[in-house]
TORSEBA-352067 format. One record per residue: residue in three letters; z, y, x of N, C-alpha, C in turn. Coordinates in steps of 0.02 Angstrom, whole numbers. Example, Ala and Ser with C-alpha at 12.3 -4.5 7.8 and 13.67 -1.06 7.14 Angstrom:
2
 rodren   n.pz   n.py   n.px  ca.pz  ca.py  ca.px   c.pz   c.py   c.px
    Ala    390   -284    660    390   -225    615    390   -165    660
    Ser    354   -112    642    357    -53    684    394      2    645
This chain:
118
 rodren   n.pz   n.py   n.px  ca.pz  ca.py  ca.px   c.pz   c.py   c.px
    Unk    301  -1155   -518    306  -1075   -546    272  -1048   -480
    Unk    220   -994   -461    199   -974   -423    187   -897   -418
    Unk    216   -880   -376    177   -819   -359    131   -771   -341
    Unk    114   -723   -360     34   -674   -356     49   -621   -333
    Unk     18   -585   -319     -6   -510   -285     -5   -474   -356
    Unk     43   -419   -376     37   -365   -428    -12   -355   -434
    Unk    -36   -311   -353    -88   -253   -342   -121   -271   -268
    Unk   -156   -224   -242   -156   -234   -173   -137   -224   -117
    Unk   -121   -245    -59    -64   -228     -3    -82   -245     54
    Unk   -105   -187    103   -134   -199    183    -83   -207    213
    Unk    -87   -270    251    -42   -295    301    -99   -304    367
    Unk    -60   -285    426   -109   -278    498   -212   -253    493
    Unk   -202   -201    435   -279   -190    422   -307   -236    374
    Unk   -291   -287    349   -315   -347    313   -293   -328    235
    Unk   -335   -319    176   -311   -323    109   -288   -386     80
    Unk   -241   -396     19   -224   -427    -13   -221   -429    -71
    Unk   -230   -460   -114   -229   -446   -198   -227   -472   -241
    Unk   -208   -474   -301   -214   -525   -361   -256   -582   -344
    Unk   -241   -640   -324   -291   -698   -349   -301   -729   -285
    Unk   -292   -696   -203   -307   -703   -139   -230   -749   -122
    Unk   -273   -796    -85   -221   -855    -44   -187   -823      4
    Unk   -123   -797     12    -97   -769     56    -60   -804    122
    Unk   -102   -812    183    -55   -850    220     32   -847    226
    Unk     43   -883    254    140   -897    253    172   -823    271
    Unk    133   -839    357    155   -772    374    160   -704    379
    Unk    104   -697    336     92   -628    298    131   -629    249
    Unk    136   -685    207    171   -652    128    269   -651    156
    Unk    286   -676    206    344   -654    208    347   -584    228
    Unk    299   -535    254    299   -465    297    310   -419    199
    Unk    280   -458    153    253   -412     82    333   -400     62
    Unk    352   -360     42    415   -354      1    426   -376    -70
    Unk    460   -402    -90    467   -449   -161    431   -394   -220
    Unk    436   -342   -207    431   -289   -255    357   -281   -269
    Unk    318   -331   -232    249   -318   -237    219   -396   -275
    Unk    259   -443   -271    260   -505   -332    261   -510   -380
    Unk    247   -544   -385    263   -580   -494    259   -644   -500
    Unk    303   -681   -552    316   -735   -538    242   -761   -601
    Unk    211   -799   -605    168   -823   -638    195   -883   -681
    Unk    197   -847   -758    232   -911   -781    170   -904   -880
    Unk    178   -971   -877    102   -968   -932     53   -894   -934
    Unk     37   -868   -877    -13   -827   -886     14   -760   -900
    Unk     63   -747   -859    105   -718   -905    134   -676   -811
    Unk    121   -591   -802    162   -598   -731    224   -570   -734
    Unk    285   -595   -700    327   -553   -723    373   -519   -656
    Unk    357   -457   -657    367   -427   -583    454   -395   -576
    Unk    481   -392   -507    540   -362   -505    537   -288   -538
    Unk    492   -248   -518    497   -199   -548    423   -168   -604
    Unk    392   -207   -620    332   -207   -672    283   -191   -616
    Unk    210   -209   -661    182   -194   -610    153   -114   -582
    Unk    186    -71   -627    163     11   -618    185      6   -534
    Unk    233     -5   -515    265     18   -431    231    -29   -389
    Unk    207    -22   -326    193    -78   -274    213    -38   -220
    Unk    246    -64   -186    274    -61   -105    220   -105    -47
    Unk    231    -75      7    185   -131     51    202   -123    103
    Unk    214   -184    153    218   -220    206    247   -157    247
    Unk    312   -175    293    336   -135    334    305   -125    420
    Unk    316   -127    441    291   -101    519    261   -174    533
    Unk    217   -165    585    167   -209    593    220   -268    646
    Unk    228   -313    657    269   -350    687    263   -342    781
    Unk    213   -315    776    200   -266    851    239   -204    878
    Unk    260   -208    843    299   -127    834    266    -80    823
    Unk    201    -70    794    136     -1    780    146     -3    720
    Unk    142     47    694    136     82    644    150    147    620
    Unk    190    154    688    233    232    673    190    277    700
    Unk    160    278    741    106    354    763     47    326    753
    Unk     16    300    690    -51    303    663    -50    360    638
    Unk   -130    384    667   -157    450    638   -192    465    583
    Unk   -168    490    532   -179    522    477   -249    498    459
    Unk   -287    495    413   -361    479    388   -390    561    380
    Unk   -448    558    400   -467    644    368   -475    654    297
    Unk   -465    703    277   -466    693    195   -542    716    155
    Unk   -584    715    221   -642    709    177   -718    679    236
    Unk   -756    654    211   -806    635    253   -796    563    260
    Unk   -824    516    328   -798    482    353   -722    456    362
    Unk   -719    392    342   -662    354    349   -591    392    295
    Unk   -622    423    268   -569    463    204   -564    431    141
    Unk   -579    390    147   -583    344     63   -507    314     48
    Unk   -502    296     -9   -431    253    -17   -420    198      6
    Unk   -438    175     34   -411    115     65   -396    140    133
    Unk   -414    195    176   -388    225    228   -325    259    205
    Unk   -322    274    162   -258    313    137   -207    258    125
    Unk   -219    208     90   -184    161     57   -151    136    126
    Unk   -187    112    180   -174     80    234   -122    142    271
    Unk   -145    177    282    -96    250    327    -30    251    287
    Unk    -16    255    225     19    263    200     65    197    198
    Unk     47    134    186     78     67    212    109     80    269
    Unk     84     80    339     80    118    397    137    132    407
    Unk    170    183    364    231    236    338    276    227    302
    Unk    264    134    284    333    130    221    306    186    148
    Unk    273    194    138    263    256     69    248    219     23
    Unk    267    206    -23    237    165    -87    203    223   -128
    Unk    154    200   -156    129    244   -225    111    203   -264
    Unk     91    226   -333     82    181   -396     20    140   -387
    Unk      8     85   -418    -35     37   -405   -109     58   -424
    Unk    -98     99   -471   -185    132   -489   -183    206   -461
    Unk   -144    245   -406   -151    288   -375   -222    300   -348
    Unk   -239    373   -366   -307    395   -337   -293    426   -243
    Unk   -360    439   -218   -362    445   -143   -303    512   -149
    Unk   -303    557   -178   -286    620   -205   -203    601   -217
    Unk   -189    575   -262   -112    568   -251   -105    521   -195
    Unk   -129    491   -165    -98    441    -86   -106    507    -42
    Unk   -144    580    -56   -122    628     -5    -63    663     -3
    Unk    -60    667    -75     -4    713    -94     37    681    -84
    Unk     42    609    -70    117    575    -67    130    562     -7
    Unk     72    560     53     77    584    115    118    669    144
    Unk     81    701     92     97    769     96    184    780     82
    Unk    207    739     39    247    746      5    330    711     69
    Unk    297    653     83    345    619    143    310    661    210
    Unk    282    716    229    312    740    276    246    710    342
    Unk    203    666    299    169    635    358     98    676    380
    Unk     78    721    334     27    769    336     38    825    326
    Unk     12    870    350     27    949    340    -10    981    254
    Unk     28   1000    214    -12   1034    172    -54   1063    172
    Unk   -126   1060    132   -181   1097    144   -154   1163    127
    Unk   -183   1225    149   -168   1274    120   -210   1306     45
    Unk   -180   1327     -6   -219   1346    -32   -299   1379    -28
    Unk   -357   1357    -72   -426   1396    -97   -436   1441   -106
    Unk   -471   1488    -71   -460   1582   -111   -525   1570   -140
């Protein structure tokens, strides 16, 4: 029986996903909730495929002081927000949109909420 990731996770700025060969030193930093056992082609995860967690702080201790990506323009994509949340140990649904990730960052107190548009 082998293990596969149920969704993409980011570790030290590198994305790993279902079907990727994850190096052993990286795999041990990814929480059990992001893995599934592959039994006859059926993935069975600890919490199911809906919830995906991320690797915690980096081995060098960094990650806590990472600046939030911009909300628009260059560098504001979904991968930047997913990585930012991963650095702060905030999990989001595997199919979360960029807007969902920004909302999760706001709810976790990592970024200030945007003022309502007039």
